[in-house]
N, C-alpha and C positions, 0 to 999 in steps of 0.2 A: 370485889363484888361487881357484878355486871350491871351496866346501866339499863334501866327499863326500856323496852322498845317503844316505838312511836305508835300510839293507839290508832291513828288514822291509817297508817300502813297496815296494821293488823286487820282493820275493817276491809280495806281494799283487797288484801290477800284472801280474806274469807269470801268476799264477793266473787272474786275470780275463780276460786276453788269450787264454790257452789254453782256458779254459772256454768262451769265446765262439766258438771254432771248432766246438764241438759234436761233436768226434770222439774216438774211443777213443784214437787215437794221441797227440793233444794232451794228454789227461789222463794217459796213461801216461808221457809225457815229463815232465810236472810231477812226478809221483810219483817217477820215477827221479832227477830233479834234487834233490828236497827230501823224501826219504822220512821224515824225522823231524819235519817241520814240521806243525803242526796242520791246515793247509790240505790236506795230503796225505790226511787222513781224509775231508775233503769231496770231494776229487777221486775217491776210491774210491767214495763214495756216488753220485757222478755216473756213474761207470762202471757201477754196478749198475742205474741207471735206463736206461742205454743198452742193456743186455742185453734181448733179446726174451723 
């Protein structure tokens, strides 16, 4: 039986994948899924950069 993966690495991987899309919707999705995670703050910063 396979050992479960590291949840922190899964969140980081999800952040990188969604950030890579470069859309507001992707970043908002990450924030909605992980509002208390430190990477949510980075996602919010990215959203600010996307605002004209």
